[in-house]
C-alpha positions in Angstrom: -9.4 55.8 -10.0 -9.0 53.8 -13.1 -9.6 50.4 -13.4 -5.7 49.6 -13.4 -5.2 51.6 -10.4 -8.2 49.6 -8.6 -6.4 46.5 -9.3 -2.9 47.9 -8.4 -4.4 48.7 -5.1 -6.2 45.6 -4.2 -3.0 43.4 -5.1 -0.8 45.8 -2.5 -3.4 45.8 0.1 -3.1 41.8 -0.6 0.5 41.8 0.1 1.6 41.2 -3.2 5.0 42.7 -4.5 4.1 44.9 -7.5 7.0 46.0 -10.2 6.7 47.9 -13.4 8.0 46.2 -16.4 7.9 47.5 -20.0 4.5 49.2 -19.5 2.7 46.2 -17.9 3.1 45.5 -13.9 4.4 42.0 -12.5 3.0 40.8 -9.1 2.6 37.8 -6.9 -0.6 36.0 -7.9 -3.0 36.1 -4.8 -5.1 32.8 -6.2 -2.0 30.6 -5.5 1.0 30.3 -3.3 3.7 32.5 -5.8 7.2 32.8 -4.9 8.3 34.5 -8.3 5.8 36.8 -9.8 3.9 35.3 -12.4 0.7 37.7 -12.6 1.0 40.5 -15.6 -1.5 43.3 -15.3 -1.5 46.0 -18.1 -3.7 48.3 -19.9 -5.7 47.4 -22.6 -8.1 49.2 -24.9 -11.1 49.1 -22.9 -9.4 48.0 -19.4 -7.2 45.9 -17.4 -5.6 42.5 -18.8 -4.6 40.2 -16.1 -2.8 37.2 -17.1 -1.2 34.9 -14.7 1.6 32.6 -16.3 1.1 29.4 -13.6 -2.5 29.0 -14.9 -5.1 30.7 -12.7 -8.0 31.7 -14.4 -9.0 35.2 -13.9 -12.1 34.9 -12.1 -10.0 33.3 -9.3 -7.6 36.1 -9.2 -10.6 38.5 -9.1 -12.4 36.2 -5.9 -8.7 36.6 -4.0 -8.7 40.2 -4.5 -12.3 40.9 -3.6 -13.3 42.2 -7.1 -15.6 41.6 -9.7 -15.1 41.2 -13.5 -16.8 44.7 -14.0 -13.8 46.5 -12.1 -11.6 45.2 -15.0 -13.5 47.8 -17.1 -12.6 51.5 -17.4 -16.1 52.2 -18.5 -17.2 51.0 -14.9 -19.0 53.3 -12.5 -17.2 54.0 -9.1 -18.0 51.2 -7.1 -15.6 51.7 -4.4 -17.9 50.6 -1.7 -18.8 47.4 -3.2 -15.3 46.7 -4.7 -13.1 47.6 -2.0 -11.9 44.0 -0.5 -13.1 43.2 2.8 -10.3 44.3 5.3 -8.3 41.2 6.4 -7.7 40.9 9.9 -4.4 38.8 11.0 -5.7 36.1 13.3 -2.8 34.0 13.8 0.9 34.1 12.8 3.2 30.9 12.6 7.1 30.9 13.3 9.1 28.0 11.3 12.1 28.1 13.1 15.5 26.3 12.5 16.4 23.8 15.3 18.7 26.4 17.1 15.3 28.5 17.6 16.2 31.3 15.0 13.5 32.3 12.7 13.6 31.4 9.0 9.9 32.6 8.0 6.6 33.3 9.2 3.2 32.1 7.7 0.7 35.0 8.4 -3.1 33.8 8.6 -5.9 36.0 8.0 -9.8 36.1 8.2 -11.5 35.8 5.9 -9.3 32.6 5.3 -5.8 33.6 3.3 -2.2 32.9 4.3 0.9 34.7 3.3 4.4 34.0 4.0 7.1 36.6 5.1 10.7 36.7 6.2 12.4 39.0 8.1 14.5 41.8 6.0 17.2 42.5 8.9 16.3 45.6 9.7 13.0 44.8 11.8 10.6 44.8 8.9 9.5 42.1 6.4 9.9 40.8 2.8 6.7 39.2 1.5 8.1 36.1 -0.1 10.8 33.3 0.8 13.4 34.2 -2.0 16.6 33.8 -0.8 16.0 31.3 1.6 17.7 27.9 1.1 15.7 24.7 0.3 16.2 23.4 3.7 15.1 26.4 5.4 11.9 26.6 3.0 11.2 22.7 4.0 11.2 23.0 7.7 8.7 21.1 9.4 6.6 23.3 11.9 7.5 23.0 15.6 10.9 22.0 14.7 12.5 23.2 18.2 9.8 21.5 20.1 10.2 18.3 18.2 14.0 18.3 18.9 13.4 18.8 22.3 10.6 16.1 22.9 13.1 13.6 21.2 15.9 14.3 23.9 13.2 14.1 26.8 11.0 11.3 25.8 12.7 9.1 23.1 10.0 7.0 22.4 7.3 9.6 22.2 5.5 9.1 18.8 4.7 12.1 16.1 1.5 12.9 14.6 1.7 14.7 11.3 -1.2 16.7 10.4 -2.0 18.9 7.7 -2.4 22.4 9.0 -0.7 24.7 11.7 -4.0 25.1 13.8 -4.3 21.1 13.8 -0.9 21.0 15.2 -1.3 23.4 17.9 -4.6 21.7 19.0 -2.9 18.4 18.9 -0.1 19.7 21.0 -2.4 21.3 23.7 -3.9 17.7 23.7 -0.4 16.3 24.6 0.3 15.0 21.2 3.7 15.6 19.2 2.6 16.9 16.1 4.1 18.8 12.9 3.0 19.8 9.5 4.3 21.9 6.2 3.4 25.4 5.7 0.5 26.5 3.4 -1.6 23.2 3.6 -2.2 20.0 1.3 0.2 19.3 -1.5 3.4 21.1 -0.1 4.9 18.5 1.8 8.7 18.4 0.3 11.5 15.9 0.7 13.1 18.2 3.1 10.5 17.8 5.4 10.7 14.0 5.4 14.5 14.3 5.9 14.2 16.7 8.8 11.5 14.4 10.8 13.5 11.4 10.0 16.8 13.5 11.2 15.3 13.8 14.4 14.8 9.9 14.8 11.3 9.6 15.3 10.3 5.7 14.9 6.6 5.7 15.3 4.5 8.3 12.9 0.6 8.5 12.4 0.0 10.8 9.4 -3.8 12.4 10.0 -5.7 13.3 6.8 -8.4 15.4 6.5 -11.7 14.2 5.4 -11.6 15.4 1.6 -9.8 14.1 -1.4 -6.8 16.8 -1.2 -6.3 15.5 2.4 -6.0 11.9 1.4 -4.0 12.7 -1.4 -1.5 14.6 0.8 -1.5 12.0 3.4 -0.3 9.4 0.9 2.2 11.9 -0.4 3.6 12.5 2.9 3.8 8.8 3.7 5.3 8.1 0.1 8.1 10.9 0.5 9.3 9.5 4.0 9.8 5.9 2.7 11.4 7.3 -0.3 13.9 9.3 2.0 14.9 6.3 4.0 12.0 6.2 6.9 12.1 2.7 8.8 10.1 3.0 11.7 6.3 2.2 12.5 3.9 4.3 9.9 0.1 4.7 9.9 -2.4 6.9 8.0 -5.6 7.9 9.4 -8.4 9.9 8.3 -9.6 12.6 11.0 -13.7 12.4 10.6 -16.7 11.8 12.8 -20.4 11.6 12.5 -21.3 15.0 12.8 -19.3 16.7 9.9 -15.8 17.4 11.4 -12.9 17.0 8.9 -9.7 17.4 10.6 -7.8 17.3 14.1 -8.4 21.2 15.0 -12.4 20.4 14.5 -12.7 17.3 16.2 -10.8 18.5 19.5 -13.0 21.5 19.6 -16.4 19.3 19.3 -15.2 16.2 21.1 -12.1 17.2 23.1 -10.5 14.8 25.1 -12.8 12.0 23.8 -11.0 12.0 20.6 -7.8 12.8 21.6 -7.6 10.1 24.4 -8.3 7.4 21.8 -6.1 9.2 19.1 -3.4 9.0 21.7 -3.9 5.3 22.0 -3.6 4.9 18.3 -0.5 7.1 18.2 1.1 5.3 21.1 0.0 1.6 20.4 -1.3 1.2 17.0 -5.0 0.6 17.9 -6.8 0.1 14.6 -10.2 -1.0 16.3 -12.7 0.0 19.3 -15.9 -0.9 20.4 -17.4 2.3 21.7 -19.5 3.6 18.6 -20.7 6.8 20.5 -16.8 8.0 21.2 -15.1 7.1 18.4 -14.9 9.4 15.4 -12.3 8.0 13.2 -14.3 6.0 10.8 -13.7 3.2 8.5 -14.9 4.2 5.2 -17.9 2.2 4.0 -18.7 1.0 7.1 -21.9 -0.2 8.2 -23.5 2.9 9.2 -25.1 1.6 12.6 -21.6 1.2 13.7 -18.4 3.3 12.9 -16.1 2.2 15.1 -12.9 1.5 12.9 -10.0 4.1 12.3 -9.9 4.5 8.6 -6.5 3.0 7.5 -6.0 4.6 4.0 -5.0 1.5 1.7 -1.6 1.8 2.2 0.9 -1.0 4.0 3.7 0.8 4.1 4.5 0.7 7.6 5.1 -3.0 7.2 8.3 -2.6 4.7 11.0 -2.0 7.2 10.3 -5.4 9.0 10.0 -7.5 6.0 13.7 -7.0 4.7 14.0 -8.2 0.9 10.5 -8.8 0.5 9.7 -5.0 1.6 12.5 -3.4 -0.6 11.1 -5.7 -3.7 7.5 -4.6 -3.2 8.6 -0.7 -2.8 10.6 -1.0 -6.2 7.8 -3.3 -8.1 5.1 -0.8 -7.0 7.0 1.9 -8.6 8.4 0.2 -11.6 4.8 -0.8 -12.6 2.8 2.1 -11.4 0.6 -0.3 -8.9 -0.6 0.8 -5.6 1.9 -0.8 -2.8 -0.5 -3.5 -1.4 -0.9 -5.0 -4.9 3.0 -5.1 -5.3 3.2 -6.5 -1.6 0.5 -8.7 -1.7 1.9 -10.2 -5.0 5.5 -10.5 -3.7 4.2 -12.3 -0.5 2.2 -14.8 -2.8 4.9 -15.3 -4.8 7.1 -16.4 -1.6 3.9 -17.9 -0.3 4.6 -20.6 -3.2 7.8 -22.5 -2.2 6.9 -21.8 1.4 3.5 -23.4 0.8 5.0 -26.5 -1.0 7.5 -27.5 2.1 6.6 -25.5 5.5 4.7 -26.7 8.5 4.6 -24.1 11.4 4.3 -26.1 15.0 1.8 -23.8 16.7 1.8 -26.0 19.7 3.2 -29.4 20.7 -0.1 -30.7 19.3 -1.0 -28.2 16.6 1.0 -28.6 13.2 -0.6 -25.9 10.7 0.6 -26.0 6.9 2.0 -22.8 5.8 -0.3 -22.7 2.7 -1.4 -19.5 1.3 -4.2 -19.3 -1.5 -4.1 -15.7 -2.7 -6.4 -14.2 -4.9 -5.7 -10.4 -6.0 -9.1 -9.3 -7.6 -8.6 -6.1 -10.2 -10.6 -5.1 -13.1 -8.9 -5.2 -16.7 -5.8 -2.7 -17.3 -4.5 -2.9 -13.6 -1.2 -4.5 -15.0 -1.7 -7.9 -13.5 0.1 -9.5 -15.9 3.3 -7.8 -15.9 3.3 -7.6 -11.9 2.9 -11.3 -11.5 5.8 -11.7 -14.5 8.3 -9.7 -12.5 7.6 -11.3 -9.3 7.4 -14.9 -10.8 10.2 -14.9 -13.4 12.7 -16.2 -10.7 10.8 -19.3 -9.5 9.8 -20.1 -13.3 13.3 -20.1 -14.0 14.2 -22.5 -11.3 11.2 -24.6 -12.4 12.7 -25.0 -15.9 16.3 -25.9 -14.5 14.8 -28.2 -12.2 13.1 -29.6 -15.3 15.8 -29.8 -17.3 17.9 -31.9 -14.6 14.8 -34.1 -14.3 14.9 -34.8 -17.7 18.6 -35.7 -17.6 17.7 -38.3 -14.9 14.8 -39.6 -16.7 17.5 -40.0 -19.8 20.2 -41.9 -17.8 17.5 -44.2 -15.9 16.1 -45.2 -19.1 19.6 -45.8 -20.5 19.9 -48.0 -17.2 16.5 -49.7 -17.8 17.9 -50.8 -21.3 21.0 -52.2 -20.0 18.8 -54.1 -17.5 16.8 -55.3 -20.1 19.8 -57.0 -21.7 21.1 -58.4 -19.0 17.7 -59.9 -18.4 17.8 -61.4 -22.0 21.3 -62.8 -21.3 20.8 -64.4 -18.0 18.1 -66.7 -19.8 21.4 -68.7 -21.2 23.8 -67.9 -18.8 21.8 -68.1 -15.4 21.0 -65.5 -12.9 17.7 -64.7 -14.7 15.6 -64.4 -11.7 18.2 -61.7 -9.9 17.9 -59.7 -13.2 14.4 -59.8 -13.4 14.2 -58.5 -9.5 17.0 -55.6 -10.4 14.7 -54.5 -13.5 11.6 -54.7 -11.4 13.2 -52.6 -8.7 14.3 -50.0 -11.2 12.3 -46.7 -11.8 12.1 -44.1 -13.9 11.4 -40.6 -12.6 8.3 -38.7 -13.5 8.8 -35.6 -15.5 9.1 -32.3 -13.2 6.2 -30.3 -12.9 5.8 -27.8 -9.9 3.4 -24.9 -11.3 0.3 -25.5 -13.2 -1.2 -22.6 -14.7 -4.5 -24.6 -16.3 -5.5 -25.9 -13.1 -8.4 -28.5 -14.2 -9.3 -31.0 -11.6 -8.3 -33.5 -13.9 -4.7 -32.3 -14.3 -4.0 -31.8 -10.8 -5.1 -35.4 -10.0 -2.7 -37.0 -12.5 0.1 -34.9 -11.5 -0.5 -35.4 -7.8 -0.6 -39.4 -8.7 2.9 -39.1 -10.7 4.5 -37.7 -7.5 3.5 -40.5 -5.3 1.5 -41.8 -2.3 3.6 -39.9 0.0 3.7 -35.9 -0.7 2.1 -34.3 -3.5 3.0 -30.6 -4.1 1.8 -28.5 -6.9 1.8 -24.5 -7.0 -1.2 -22.9 -9.2 -0.2 -19.7 -10.8 -2.3 -17.7 -13.3 -3.0 -13.8 -14.2 -6.6 -15.4 -15.5 -8.2 -16.8 -12.3 -11.5 -16.7 -13.5 -10.4 -19.8 -15.7 -8.9 -21.4 -13.3 -11.9 -21.6 -10.8 -13.9 -22.5 -13.8 -12.1 -25.4 -14.3 -11.4 -26.2 -10.8 -14.6 -25.9 -9.3 -16.2 -27.9 -11.7 -16.1 -31.6 -12.7 -18.8 -33.4 -14.7 -21.4 -30.5 -13.7 -21.2 -30.7 -10.3 -19.2 -29.1 -7.8 -16.0 -30.4 -6.7 -13.8 -28.4 -4.2 -12.2 -31.1 -2.8 -9.0 -30.7 -3.9 -8.5 -27.2 -2.9 -9.9 -27.8 0.5 -7.1 -30.6 0.7 -4.5 -28.7 -0.7 -5.6 -25.8 1.7 -4.9 -28.2 4.6 -2.6 -30.3 3.4 -4.2 -33.6 4.3 -5.0 -36.9 2.7 -6.5 -37.0 -0.5 -7.9 -39.7 -2.5 -10.3 -40.1 -5.5 -12.1 -42.8 -7.4 -12.7 -42.5 -11.1 -14.3 -45.1 -13.2 -12.6 -43.3 -16.4 -9.1 -43.1 -15.0 -6.7 -44.5 -12.2 -7.6 -43.8 -8.6 -5.4 -41.1 -6.9 -4.4 -41.7 -3.1 -1.8 -39.2 -1.5 -1.2 -38.7 2.2 -0.3 -34.9 2.1 -1.9 -32.8 -0.7 -0.3 -29.2 -0.9 -1.5 -26.5 -3.3 -0.6 -22.9 -2.6 -2.5 -20.5 -4.9 -1.4 -17.1 -6.6 -3.8 -16.2 -9.1 -5.6 -13.0 -10.4 -9.2 -12.6 -11.2 -11.3 -10.0 -12.4 -14.1 -8.9 -10.1 -17.1 -10.5 -12.0 -15.1 -13.8 -11.9 -14.7 -13.2 -8.0 -18.4 -12.3 -7.3 -19.3 -16.1 -9.3 -16.7 -17.7 -7.1 -18.6 -16.0 -4.0 -22.0 -17.1 -5.6 -20.9 -20.6 -5.6 -23.2 -22.0 -2.3 -20.9 -25.3 -2.3 -17.9 -23.1 -2.1 -19.1 -21.2 0.7 -20.6 -24.3 2.3 -17.6 -26.4 2.1 -15.2 -23.7 3.7 -13.6 -23.3 0.5 -14.2 -19.3 0.8 -12.8 -19.0 4.4 -9.3 -20.5 3.2 -9.1 -18.2 0.6 -7.1 -14.9 0.9 -8.9 -12.4 -1.3 -7.1 -8.9 -1.7 -8.7 -5.9 -3.8 -5.9 -3.4 -4.0 -6.7 0.7 -5.0 -6.6 1.3 -8.6 -4.2 3.5 -10.0 -5.8 3.7 -13.3 -5.9 7.5 -14.4 -3.0 8.2 -12.2 -0.1 6.7 -14.3 1.7 9.2 -16.2 5.0 9.0 -17.5 7.2 5.7 -16.7 7.9 4.3 -13.3 11.5 3.7 -12.2 13.0 0.3 -13.2 13.9 -2.0 -10.3 17.5 -2.1 -10.0 19.5 -5.0 -11.5 21.0 -5.2 -7.8 17.6 -5.8 -6.2 16.4 -8.4 -8.9 19.3 -10.3 -8.5 18.6 -10.5 -5.0 15.0 -11.2 -5.2 15.9 -13.8 -7.6 18.3 -15.4 -5.5 16.3 -15.7 -2.6 13.1 -17.2 -4.5 15.7 -19.9 -6.1 17.3 -20.7 -2.3 13.3 -21.3 -1.1 12.5 -23.2 -4.2 15.5 -25.6 -3.8 14.7 -25.8 -0.4 10.8 -26.8 -1.0 12.5 -29.9 -3.3 15.0 -30.6 -1.1 13.5 -33.5 0.6 10.5 -35.7 0.3 9.5 -34.6 3.9 7.9 -31.3 4.9 9.9 -28.6 6.8 8.7 -27.8 10.5 9.5 -24.4 12.0 8.5 -23.7 15.7 6.7 -20.7 16.7 9.3 -18.4 19.6 7.2 -17.4 22.5 7.0 -13.7 21.2 5.8 -14.8 17.8 3.1 -17.3 19.5 2.2 -14.0 21.8 1.4 -11.7 18.6 -0.3 -14.7 16.9 -2.6 -15.6 20.2 -3.7 -11.9 20.4 -4.4 -11.3 16.8 -6.7 -14.5 17.2 -8.5 -13.1 20.2 -8.9 -9.8 18.6 -10.7 -11.4 15.6 -12.8 -13.7 17.6 -13.9 -10.6 19.5 -14.7 -8.6 16.3 -16.3 -11.9 14.9 -18.8 -12.1 18.2 -19.9 -8.9 18.8 -20.9 -8.0 15.1 -18.6 -4.9 14.9 -16.3 -6.1 12.3 -18.8 -7.4 9.2 -16.4 -7.3 6.3 -17.1 -10.5 4.7 -14.0 -12.6 4.0 -13.0 -12.4 7.8 -16.2 -13.0 9.2 -16.2 -16.4 7.2 -12.9 -17.1 8.0 
């Protein structure tokens, strides 16, 4: 048997379709999911020449066929017994059916592990490729008819999306509706998302295998669902446990109902933490080794977007445009909205409890994370609103100064004509407004105090915004070689602030409000955390630090620009909030509805439990 015959025989046994073509043979490559034959096999001077036009290495092709490099040589001895591929045994056949239960194609699973796809030829046989099928047919979710039936019978039933058919079937046996795409990780298409969305599921949990391809696949499924209009609840978890299981099928086989009962609670109710360390195999990565108790939520907040209106829409578009993680974009947008809100809004938690809605947000990211572009896109409408307010104030100042000049002249004339006392009183009561300044970038303690004093004793409102937060905290946290965090503390609590300095005028403000939106590098954050006075005074527990996932190394090409319509809506909303913040010298008071109070109260109790039993040891929340 020649080397070429041996290779062609192995390809045929593998299920590849082989066609002669001008002195060579074209076949489906066994090393990748090949719908269009991309493998060339030709006779060379001393043996077989293999080339995959999709880029597969020769070693990978030989491995898939059970051959060795020696089998490509015409001079190799006959090693039939050693080179013949191990017989592949069919261990499972998975039907991919249309919603009306007609078969589109099948995935055949072999042992040793391998997968091939085939479709009916219309004569009782099979064609081992998906050529001729429509895109819709090739992108059918697994178990589609069963999913449609479940939706009719139980409209509120949630859906789990796993990586493979074996996982799905294991989940179905445990009473959890599940689906996947064919051929494993990386193959989820927009058609799958559209089919799931069309069925009407509003509560989806994506279960990622515990490996990098599995996590990447889960995030791709999430992004595809959102891109195609999914607006329900969405969570992403990692299937893992301390004994090495890495996918739902493994976990069910080893842990049975212990795992699926709690997964069912997660799917049904959004459970994110439990307290039983022995039976909870879904774990937070990097959690303390002594207690794996939390579901691993991948770095994503996408399930929040449908509930956030313009904030969610803008965040999604911002992430795409700047090529940053969605959490980065959403946190930045939230911090931006938090500025005008923090300048003016109080929340009445109860009749005897008023809480200022002041957010002091820190985004922690190293260089090259596009902090400045993100901040610029978010903040441009507020900067523009502040510029317009400054121009209006300048006109008011000019008018007030003109009136003052007239009153000075009136006072001078009154010396001769009478009415001097009244003229002096009018001049004394006349005030000239201070320059308008709502946002500081270089936030030294002195600058904040001066600006607060200019705004009067009743209410002082100053937003601090910077893409170089290290400088902000270096200036704000130090004053005359001693720690001085009192400004941040008072500015977060919206309370009275007073300062007596020998070198300048005293400052007294009944209500000081300082919302923050600053970005800083990890080293600067470490310095802030290391300040004993900041920790001891409670500064750290008031800050909201967020460290998003980095996409450096993944940002190829260019992001899609934010649409002009969406940008205009974002700008309009921020302008409205900014105008409301300065519409009155009094704070705006909002009350919690009973439903909102219930949500807040449950969250408070959950956090309190975690703080008390030691199962939640991430630093800022414990401090908070």
